[in-house]
VEXTORNU-454606 format. One line per 2 residues: number of its first residue (from 1); for each residue y, x, z of N, C-alpha, C. Coordinates in pm, whole numbers, padded with zeros to 5 digits. Layout:
% VEXTORNU-454606
NUM = Y,X,Z,Y,X,Z,Y,X,Z | ... .
END
This chain:
% VEXTORNU-454606
1 = -00120,00084,00000,00000,00000,00000,00124,00088,00000 | 00220,00055,-00087,00341,00134,-00095,00437,00096,00017 .
3 = 00513,00199,00063,00601,00178,00176,00728,00107,00132 | 00772,00011,00215,00901,-00052,00195,00981,-00040,00324 .
5 = 01112,-00026,00307,01197,-00013,00423,01191,-00141,00505 | 01184,-00125,00637,01178,-00241,00724,01036,-00278,00762 .
7 = 00936,-00215,00698,00797,-00242,00732,00753,-00150,00844 | 00628,-00167,00886,00575,-00081,00992,00560,00062,00944 .
9 = 00566,00081,00812,00552,00215,00756,00687,00279,00729 | 00792,00226,00790,00927,00277,00771,00933,00427,00798 .
11 = 01007,00500,00712,01015,00644,00729,01145,00696,00674 | 01174,00820,00707,01290,00887,00650,01248,00958,00522 .
13 = 01342,00967,00430,01319,01042,00307,01366,01185,00325 | 01295,01277,00260,01331,01419,00262,01401,01454,00132 .
15 = 01532,01474,00142,01615,01502,00025,01657,01647,00027 | 01637,01718,-00083,01691,01853,-00098,01822,01843,-00175 .
17 = 01930,01889,-00111,02060,01894,-00177,02094,02040,-00206 | 02146,02066,-00326,02169,02204,-00369,02313,02224,-00417 .
19 = 02350,02351,-00421,02476,02392,-00483,02456,02423,-00630 | 02534,02518,-00679,02534,02552,-00822,02402,02618,-00862 .
21 = 02338,02565,-00965,02209,02619,-01010,02227,02721,-01123 | 02329,02702,-01206,02360,02795,-01316,02238,02823,-01403 .
23 = 02165,02718,-01436,02054,02731,-01529,01925,02781,-01470 | 01922,02812,-01340,01803,02871,-01278,01711,02763,-01220 .
25 = 01666,02671,-01304,01581,02562,-01256,01447,02613,-01206 | 01390,02712,-01274,01259,02765,-01232,01266,02818,-01090 .
27 = 01368,02898,-01060,01382,02953,-00925,01405,02841,-00824 | 01491,02745,-00859,01519,02635,-00767,01392,02561,-00730 .
29 = 01313,02521,-00830,01191,02444,-00802,01089,02528,-00726 | 01079,02656,-00758,00987,02743,-00685,01028,02755,-00539 .
31 = 01157,02774,-00513,01207,02785,-00375,01183,02656,-00298 | 01203,02542,-00363,01183,02414,-00296,01035,02392,-00265 .
33 = 00948,02429,-00359,00804,02415,-00334,00759,02502,-00219 | 00813,02623,-00211,00779,02712,-00099,00831,02656,00033 .
35 = 00951,02599,00029,01007,02535,00148,00920,02417,00192 | 00875,02340,00095,00792,02223,00121,00663,02263,00193 .
37 = 00599,02368,00144,00474,02413,00205,00498,02475,00342 | 00603,02555,00352,00632,02626,00476,00665,02530,00590 .
39 = 00731,02420,00556,00776,02326,00658,00694,02197,00664 | 00590,02192,00580,00503,02074,00575,00585,01946,00557 .
41 = 00676,01950,00461,00763,01837,00431,00742,01797,00285 | 00711,01672,00261,00701,01622,00125,00843,01589,00077 .
43 = 00887,01658,-00028,01022,01636,-00079,01021,01515,-00173 | 01113,01423,-00146,01117,01298,-00222,01216,01302,-00338 .
45 = 01318,01387,-00329,01426,01383,-00428,01506,01513,-00419 | 01558,01557,-00534,01646,01676,-00539,01780,01633,-00597 .
47 = 01888,01673,-00530,02024,01644,-00576,02098,01775,-00600 | 02165,01786,-00713,02239,01908,-00747,02386,01875,-00768 .
49 = 02473,01953,-00706,02616,01924,-00705,02693,01993,-00817 | 02630,02018,-00929,02703,02067,-01046,02672,02210,-01085 .
51 = 02730,02251,-01200,02694,02378,-01264,02543,02387,-01280 | 02486,02277,-01324,02342,02268,-01349,02307,02343,-01477 .
53 = 02396,02335,-01577,02383,02403,-01707,02260,02354,-01785 | 02272,02230,-01830,02166,02167,-01910,02181,02209,-02057 .
55 = 02152,02334,-02084,02172,02393,-02217,02043,02386,-02296 | 02049,02317,-02411,01929,02294,-02492,01904,02403,-02595 .
57 = 02011,02464,-02645,01998,02555,-02760,02122,02644,-02771 | 02123,02729,-02872,02234,02822,-02893,02365,02749,-02919 .
59 = 02360,02634,-02985,02481,02558,-03013,02548,02513,-02883 | 02467,02467,-02788,02523,02424,-02659,02595,02538,-02588 .
61 = 02547,02661,-02606,02610,02776,-02541,02756,02792,-02582 | 02788,02748,-02704,02925,02762,-02754,03023,02675,-02676 .
63 = 02972,02576,-02605,03058,02484,-02530,03068,02521,-02382 | 02996,02624,-02341,02994,02665,-02201,03119,02747,-02170 .
65 = 03196,02703,-02074,03318,02773,-02034,03285,02877,-01928 | 03280,03003,-01968,03250,03112,-01875,03269,03245,-01947 .
67 = 03284,03356,-01873,03287,03487,-01937,03158,03512,-02016 | 03168,03593,-02119,03054,03614,-02210,02929,03664,-02138 .
69 = 02945,03749,-02036,02825,03804,-01971,02751,03700,-01888 | 02812,03581,-01867,02743,03471,-01799,02691,03367,-01899 .
71 = 02712,03391,-02026,02673,03292,-02128,02525,03311,-02160 | 02441,03253,-02077,02296,03270,-02088,02228,03136,-02112 .
73 = 02115,03139,-02178,02044,03016,-02211,01991,02943,-02088 | 01943,03017,-01990,01888,02953,-01870,01753,02888,-01897 .
75 = 01709,02804,-01804,01574,02748,-01808,01566,02606,-01863 | 01678,02536,-01871,01673,02393,-01900,01603,02360,-02031 .
77 = 01619,02444,-02134,01562,02413,-02265,01411,02392,-02258 | 01344,02458,-02164,01200,02441,-02148,01166,02299,-02098 .
79 = 01251,02247,-02011,01233,02112,-01959,01271,02009,-02066 | 01376,02038,-02139,01422,01949,-02246,01316,01936,-02355 .
81 = 01249,02045,-02386,01145,02047,-02491,01006,02014,-02438 | 00998,01968,-02314,00873,01923,-02251,00768,02034,-02238 .
83 = 00814,02159,-02239,00721,02268,-02212,00693,02280,-02063 | 00790,02236,-01983,00779,02236,-01837,00831,02102,-01787 .
85 = 00770,02049,-01683,00817,01924,-01623,00872,01951,-01483 | 00987,01894,-01455,01044,01907,-01321,00948,01847,-01219 .
87 = 00912,01921,-01115,00814,01872,-01018,00869,01765,-00923 | 01002,01749,-00921,01064,01648,-00837,01166,01570,-00920 .
89 = 01183,01444,-00887,01292,01369,-00947,01422,01437,-00908 | 01501,01474,-01008,01621,01554,-00987,01742,01482,-01045 .
91 = 01845,01469,-00965,01968,01400,-01007,02083,01499,-00992 | 02165,01513,-01095,02275,01608,-01086,02404,01551,-01141 .
93 = 02514,01609,-01094,02646,01582,-01152,02691,01707,-01226 | 02792,01691,-01311,02846,01805,-01385,02946,01884,-01303 .
95 = 02951,02014,-01330,03050,02101,-01267,03151,02148,-01370 | 03196,02272,-01355,03291,02328,-01451,03227,02433,-01542 .
97 = 03097,02452,-01530,03022,02540,-01621,02902,02460,-01672 | 02924,02388,-01780,02820,02300,-01833,02823,02301,-01986 .
99 = 02714,02252,-02046,02713,02223,-02189,02785,02088,-02205 | 02918,02093,-02207,02997,01970,-02199,02974,01878,-02317 .
101 = 02940,01934,-02432,02911,01849,-02549,02793,01756,-02522 | 02688,01810,-02460,02568,01730,-02432,02597,01627,-02322 .
103 = 02669,01668,-02219,02699,01574,-02111,02788,01461,-02160 | 02880,01488,-02250,02968,01383,-02301,02891,01281,-02385 .
105 = 02780,01322,-02443,02695,01227,-02514,02629,01129,-02416 | 02632,01164,-02289,02571,01082,-02184,02677,01047,-02079 .
107 = 02791,00999,-02126,02907,00973,-02041,02871,00884,-01921 | 02788,00784,-01944,02751,00692,-01837,02624,00734,-01763 .
109 = 02573,00851,-01796,02455,00902,-01728,02326,00869,-01802 | 02218,00930,-01759,02088,00905,-01819,01996,01025,-01802 .
111 = 01872,01008,-01845,01775,01117,-01836,01801,01219,-01947 | 01814,01346,-01908,01832,01453,-02005,01701,01526,-02032 .
113 = 01605,01506,-01946,01469,01557,-01962,01383,01477,-01865 | 01252,01487,-01878,01166,01411,-01787,01193,01452,-01643 .
115 = 01219,01354,-01559,01245,01375,-01416,01382,01437,-01387 | 01467,01455,-01487,01600,01513,-01466,01705,01414,-01515 .
117 = 01786,01365,-01422,01880,01257,-01450,02023,01303,-01424 | 02110,01280,-01522,02252,01311,-01508,02326,01185,-01465 .
119 = 02408,01196,-01361,02475,01079,-01304,02592,01031,-01389 | 02633,01113,-01488,02743,01073,-01573,02877,01123,-01521 .
121 = 02984,01081,-01589,03119,01119,-01546,03146,01072,-01403 | 03090,00959,-01372,03100,00904,-01237,03004,00787,-01230 .
123 = 02943,00767,-01116,02848,00657,-01108,02791,00640,-00970 | 02728,00525,-00951,02654,00496,-00829,02519,00439,-00870 .
125 = 02413,00492,-00814,02279,00448,-00848,02203,00408,-00722 | 02096,00332,-00741,02002,00299,-00635,01869,00365,-00670 .
127 = 01816,00443,-00579,01688,00508,-00602,01619,00530,-00467 | 01493,00492,-00460,01411,00512,-00339,01476,00454,-00213 .
129 = 01551,00346,-00230,01615,00284,-00115,01748,00343,-00076 | 01799,00434,-00157,01927,00499,-00129,02034,00456,-00227 .
131 = 02158,00452,-00181,02274,00437,-00269,02340,00574,-00280 | 02339,00629,-00401,02391,00764,-00425,02502,00756,-00529 .
133 = 02617,00815,-00498,02729,00816,-00590,02776,00958,-00617 | 02855,00972,-00722,02909,01104,-00752,03007,01100,-00866 .
135 = 03089,01205,-00873,03184,01225,-00983,03166,01366,-01035 | 03157,01379,-01168,03139,01510,-01230,03273,01578,-01257 .
137 = 03270,01711,-01259,03389,01787,-01293,03463,01840,-01171 | 03583,01893,-01195,03667,01945,-01088,03810,01896,-01107 .
139 = 03889,01912,-01004,04029,01871,-01009,04114,01977,-01079 | 04207,01931,-01163,04308,02017,-01224,04437,01937,-01233 .
141 = 04543,01987,-01172,04666,01909,-01160,04732,01881,-01295 | 04704,01963,-01395,04767,01944,-01525,04699,01833,-01607 .
143 = 04571,01811,-01583,04497,01710,-01660,04469,01582,-01582 | 04493,01584,-01451,04448,01475,-01365,04504,01339,-01407 .
145 = 04630,01334,-01447,04693,01206,-01479,04686,01172,-01628 | 04611,01249,-01704,04592,01220,-01846,04463,01142,-01866 .
147 = 04452,01076,-01979,04323,01020,-02017,04237,01130,-02077 | 04115,01096,-02114,04028,01194,-02181,04066,01197,-02329 .
149 = 04150,01293,-02364,04199,01304,-02502,04100,01376,-02593 | 03992,01430,-02536,03892,01500,-02615,03803,01396,-02683 .
151 = 03818,01379,-02814,03752,01270,-02885,03623,01312,-02955 | 03605,01440,-02979,03486,01484,-03050,03452,01627,-03009 .
153 = 03345,01680,-03065,03299,01814,-03025,03397,01923,-03067 | 03471,01902,-03175,03572,02002,-03215,03681,02012,-03109 .
155 = 03721,01896,-03052,03821,01897,-02945,03767,01970,-02822 | 03642,01945,-02789,03582,02009,-02672,03572,02160,-02692 .
157 = 03529,02200,-02811,03510,02342,-02838,03643,02418,-02839 | 03750,02352,-02884,03880,02419,-02892,03942,02440,-02755 .
159 = 03907,02356,-02658,03955,02369,-02521,03840,02337,-02427 | 03762,02438,-02394,03638,02416,-02319,03662,02373,-02174 .
161 = 03786,02386,-02124,03811,02360,-01983,03852,02217,-01954 | 03939,02158,-02037,03993,02027,-02002,03885,01920,-01989 .
163 = 03777,01933,-02064,03673,01831,-02068,03605,01813,-01933 | 03601,01917,-01850,03535,01902,-01720,03634,01876,-01606 .
165 = 03758,01842,-01640,03854,01801,-01536,03850,01649,-01522 | 03814,01601,-01403,03811,01456,-01388,03954,01402,-01381 .
167 = 03964,01271,-01411,04095,01208,-01424,04116,01104,-01314 | 04242,01068,-01296,04280,00976,-01188,04204,00844,-01196 .
169 = 04186,00792,-01317,04122,00661,-01326,03975,00666,-01284 | 03910,00783,-01296,03772,00796,-01248,03767,00790,-01096 .
171 = 03865,00852,-01032,03876,00845,-00887,03910,00703,-00844 | 04001,00640,-00918,04043,00503,-00885,03925,00406,-00892 .
173 = 03846,00416,-00999,03729,00328,-01011,03635,00345,-00892 | 03609,00470,-00857,03516,00496,-00747,03570,00445,-00614 .
175 = 03701,00448,-00597,03761,00406,-00470,03743,00257,-00442 | 03703,00180,-00544,03682,00036,-00525,03546,00003,-00463 .
177 = 03460,00103,-00448,03332,00080,-00380,03359,00045,-00234 | 03303,-00066,-00189,03324,-00113,-00052,03200,-00098,00035 .
179 = 03081,-00113,-00022,02958,-00104,00056,02923,00043,00082 | 02864,00068,00195,02836,00205,00241,02743,00279,00145 .
181 = 02777,00404,00115,02691,00491,00036,02615,00584,00129 | 02491,00613,00092,02412,00708,00170,02453,00852,00143 .
183 = 02480,00882,00015,02516,01018,-00025,02621,01011,-00135 | 02721,01097,-00125,02818,01110,-00234,02827,01257,-00271 .
185 = 02842,01283,-00403,02844,01420,-00454,02971,01447,-00535 | 03033,01560,-00511,03132,01617,-00603,03099,01764,-00621 .
187 = 03154,01822,-00728,03133,01965,-00748,03226,02045,-00658 | 03356,02017,-00667,03449,02091,-00582,03458,02028,-00444 .
189 = 03506,02106,-00348,03518,02060,-00210,03633,01961,-00197 | 03622,01867,-00106,03742,01796,-00062,03832,01893,00014 .
191 = 03962,01876,00006,04052,01955,00088,04034,01918,00236 | 04067,02014,00322,04073,01991,00467,03939,01952,00531 .
193 = 03831,02012,00485,03702,01982,00550,03661,02091,00649 | 03736,02202,00652,03701,02310,00745,03768,02285,00879 .
195 = 03689,02281,00985,03739,02260,01119,03816,02384,01165 | 03926,02366,01235,04009,02478,01279,03931,02577,01366 .
197 = 03829,02528,01437,03749,02618,01521,03668,02716,01438 | 03651,02685,01309,03573,02773,01221,03661,02867,01138 .
199 = 03793,02855,01153,03885,02932,01069,03858,03082,01075 | 03853,03138,01195,03841,03284,01208,03714,03337,01143 .
201 = 03604,03265,01162,03477,03307,01101,03487,03304,00949 | 03545,03196,00894,03561,03184,00749,03655,03291,00696 .
203 = 03764,03318,00769,03861,03419,00724,03797,03557,00717 | 03707,03587,00810,03640,03716,00810,03545,03730,00691 .
205 = 03475,03621,00662,03378,03624,00552,03444,03612,00416 | 03549,03531,00407,03613,03502,00279,03765,03510,00292 .
207 = 03818,03630,00315,03962,03645,00339,04048,03596,00222 | 03992,03595,00101,04068,03551,-00016,04104,03403,-00009 .
209 = 04038,03328,00078,04063,03185,00088,04153,03148,00206 | 04201,03247,00280,04275,03219,00404,04400,03135,00379 .
211 = 04483,03176,00284,04608,03104,00260,04582,02960,00216 | 04483,02943,00126,04453,02808,00077,04402,02719,00189 .
213 = 04322,02774,00280,04270,02695,00392,04384,02654,00485 | 04473,02750,00517,04583,02721,00610,04683,02622,00553 .
215 = 04699,02622,00422,04795,02530,00359,04730,02399,00314 | 04599,02385,00336,04530,02262,00300,04511,02243,00152 .
217 = 04510,02354,00076,04496,02345,-00069,04361,02396,-00120 | 04274,02435,-00029,04140,02478,-00072,04057,02354,-00102 .
219 = 04031,02332,-00230,03953,02215,-00269,04036,02115,-00347 | 03994,01992,-00344,04048,01885,-00427,04101,01772,-00341 .
221 = 04230,01738,-00357,04282,01626,-00278,04224,01492,-00324 | 04193,01471,-00454,04126,01345,-00489,03988,01332,-00423 .
223 = 03917,01445,-00410,03787,01439,-00343,03804,01405,-00195 | 03910,01458,-00133,03937,01420,00007,03969,01272,00018 .
225 = 04043,01219,-00079,04074,01076,-00081,03946,00993,-00089 | 03852,01036,-00175,03724,00965,-00187,03645,00973,-00058 .
227 = 03642,01092,00002,03571,01111,00129,03623,01015,00236 | 03756,01005,00246,03815,00920,00350,03808,00772,00315 .
229 = 03807,00740,00185,03802,00600,00144,03662,00542,00156 | 03563,00617,00104,03427,00565,00101,03350,00587,00230 .
231 = 03384,00697,00301,03314,00730,00426,03161,00725,00409 | 03107,00799,00313,02961,00799,00296,02892,00861,00416 .
233 = 02765,00832,00431,02691,00893,00542,02681,01044,00524 | 02663,01087,00400,02653,01231,00369,02739,01261,00247 .
235 = 02810,01375,00253,02892,01419,00140,02848,01561,00106 | 02808,01584,-00020,02759,01716,-00059,02842,01770,-00176 .
237 = 02864,01901,-00176,02946,01965,-00279,02904,02111,-00294 | 02960,02179,-00393,02925,02318,-00422,03049,02396,-00462 .
239 = 03042,02461,-00577,03156,02523,-00646,03211,02650,-00582 | 03234,02649,-00450,03302,02762,-00386,03208,02880,-00361 .
241 = 03079,02858,-00376,02979,02964,-00359,02978,03023,-00218 | 03004,02938,-00120,02967,02975,00016,02928,02850,00093 .
243 = 02846,02870,00196,02783,02760,00268,02868,02721,00388 | 02882,02590,00405,02956,02540,00521,02912,02397,00550 .
245 = 02903,02365,00678,02874,02226,00717,02973,02181,00824 | 02998,02052,00826,03089,01995,00925,03057,01846,00935 .
247 = 03120,01781,01030,03110,01636,01040,03250,01581,01063 | 03293,01492,00974,03423,01429,00986,03400,01280,01006 .
249 = 03443,01232,01123,03412,01094,01165,03260,01077,01161 | 03208,00988,01080,03063,00967,01076,02999,01030,00952 .
251 = 03074,01108,00877,03023,01168,00754,02978,01311,00777 | 02854,01339,00745,02805,01476,00747,02838,01543,00614 .
253 = 02898,01662,00621,02942,01732,00501,02862,01860,00485 | 02811,01878,00363,02735,01998,00330,02799,02061,00206 .
255 = 02840,02187,00218,02891,02263,00104,02799,02383,00083 | 02755,02404,-00041,02647,02498,-00067,02690,02621,-00147 .
257 = 02614,02726,-00128,02628,02849,-00206,02561,02828,-00342 | 02552,02934,-00422,02488,02923,-00552,02346,02977,-00548 .
259 = 02269,02943,-00650,02126,02971,-00655,02100,03117,-00693 | 02110,03204,-00596,02067,03343,-00612,01996,03385,-00484 .
261 = 01928,03498,-00489,01843,03544,-00380,01922,03561,-00251 | 01863,03513,-00142,01914,03528,-00006,02047,03457,00015 .
263 = 02075,03353,-00063,02196,03274,-00042,02156,03132,00000 | 02237,03074,00085,02207,02941,00140,02255,02835,00041 .
265 = 02173,02811,-00060,02217,02722,-00167,02152,02583,-00161 | 02064,02559,-00064,02013,02423,-00049,01980,02393,00097 .
267 = 01974,02264,00125,01940,02216,00259,01853,02092,00248 | 01781,02067,00355,01706,01943,00367,01793,01839,00437 .
269 = 01806,01723,00377,01874,01610,00441,01769,01502,00463 | 01743,01471,00588,01650,01364,00623,01730,01237,00646 .
271 = 01699,01134,00571,01784,01015,00573,01700,00888,00566 | 01742,00791,00645,01677,00660,00644,01734,00577,00530 .
273 = 01654,00533,00436,01706,00450,00326,01773,00323,00378 | 01878,00281,00309,01956,00166,00354,01926,00039,00276 .
275 = 01865,00052,00158,01834,-00066,00076,01696,-00116,00116 | 01693,-00219,00197,01572,-00259,00267,01460,-00310,00176 .
277 = 01496,-00362,00059,01395,-00423,-00027,01340,-00329,-00135 | 01387,-00204,-00136,01341,-00112,-00240,01214,-00040,-00199 .
279 = 01126,-00020,-00292,01003,00056,-00273,01038,00204,-00276 | 01018,00274,-00167,01058,00415,-00160,00968,00505,-00244 .
281 = 00856,00452,-00292,00769,00529,-00381,00808,00509,-00527 | 00903,00421,-00553,00947,00391,-00689,01044,00500,-00736 .
283 = 01008,00572,-00840,01092,00680,-00892,01195,00631,-00994 | 01196,00502,-01023,01293,00449,-01118,01434,00453,-01060 .
285 = 01530,00473,-01149,01671,00479,-01111,01740,00353,-01162 | 01814,00285,-01073,01880,00160,-01107,02031,00176,-01089 .
287 = 02109,00128,-01187,02253,00129,-01172,02291,00033,-01059 | 02375,00079,-00968,02414,-00002,-00854,02493,-00125,-00898 .
289 = 02457,-00244,-00850,02526,-00367,-00893,02675,-00367,-00866 | 02716,-00313,-00751,02860,-00310,-00720,02934,-00219,-00818 .
291 = 02873,-00105,-00850,02934,-00015,-00948,02942,-00080,-01086 | 02839,-00152,-01124,02841,-00220,-01253,02956,-00321,-01259 .
293 = 02982,-00389,-01148,03090,-00489,-01147,03227,-00421,-01160 | 03238,-00300,-01107,03364,-00226,-01119,03383,-00176,-01261 .
END
């Protein structure tokens, strides 16, 4: 018999949340499998907070915004071509280093390979009894109040950066969500998530960020607005390539490092599903009804 929330078989789900993967899916899945065995935890879902780099081919590489020495094919093409299957249902948002041409073809989200789902420019889904939301991209003050003027791949290729800057109306749409979310994802940090008691430790480890932290400009003010408006149970992000956790009001915040050796780039989040009628063994992804109405 499959478990449903509210039954005698009620349980918490084991969610792995990660930072920037940068195309290293093989390493990520291997590390998660080792974690699963070491801790005797069955992992139910993997969430990635951007810079996933879903690059299918050499053409996609031309759309990747990064220095040339980072312009690498990565592992995704093997999953895209069904040579390898993701061992866990994986949901990701876009960051600022992506094959933006491919992601724009899936503006509203969808499966990019078996078991690998892109949440889209912004969206809220229901899966395994959880409500999960997210917005792709990062904040940029010059593009924030513009619409998406990039109409085709030539526009994207000519300016590889503007396409991954989210816009005000995407934040506005998301702010209309009223029902509680279990998890919300952005790539960049919300501003003002570092507790003052942690300042000295952070300044010692990352002195280059001291001024931005003290002035409240480290991160994204629209992301902070979303954090305070939606008050999700968990808020996860990446981008800054260092690990930090905090709790603001009732929201647990996780900020992750990137996927390289000996870096804290993922965590286990144990969470009780909130959608009581959903089968937690169901791997299907459903668009959230409230989000659809918005």
